[in-house]
N, C-alpha and C positions, 0 to 999 in steps of 0.2 A: 258720489254715493256709493257704488259697488264697493269701493275700498274698505267702509266701515263694517260690511259684513263679507269675512275671509270666505265664507263656506254655507252653502246652501242648506246643510244638515244643524246648523245651529241658530234658527231662524226662531225658536220659542224662547220662553223664558230661562235663565240660570236654572230654577228650581224645579221647571219642568224637565228639563234635560237630566238633571240630577235624578229625579224620581224615575224617568223613563230608563236608564242606565240602571239603577238600583233594580228595578223590576225585573231587567232583562238578566241581570246577575244573580239574583234570586231563583228565577226560573231555571237558568242553566245549572245550578247549585243543587236544586233540588231534582233535576233532570238525573244529573250524576249519580245522586245519591240512591235514586230509585233503581237506575242501572247496576251500581254496584251490587244492591240488595239483592237484585235477580241472579246476578252472577254467584254471590255467596250461597244461596238458595240451590244452584246447579251444582256448584261444586259439591255441597253437603249431599245432595242426592246422589251424585257419583260416587262419593265416598260410602255413603251407607249401602247403595247396591253393590259395591266392591265386597265390602265386609260380608254381606248376608251370602253373597254367593260364593266367596272363599270360604267360609263356614260350611256350606252345603256341601263343596267338593271335599273338604276335610273329612267330613261325616263320611261321605260316599267312600273315599280312599280307605277310612278305618275299617269300612263295613265290608270292602270288597278283601280286605288283606285278613281281617280278624273276623269274620261273621259271627262267630259265636259269644263275641264280648257285646256287640251292638244288639243284635237279635238274637236274645235267648231263646232256645227251642224247649218247648216242653217235652217231657220224658213220658212217654206211653207207659 
């Protein structure tokens, strides 16, 4: 009798096994997509922060080198 069932994991009907494997695959796929989405958002945040701080640095350097162009002073 034990020879007819090769493994204790397959005691259910074939349809139930397929549904369980399909559900596990879908859950894993959704988890991977969500994690990738978080990674994309994190990378986009880093890129945006870098662009903003680079722009601020460029403006500060221009202001330090040529203060008359950026900050025009009023003549009294």
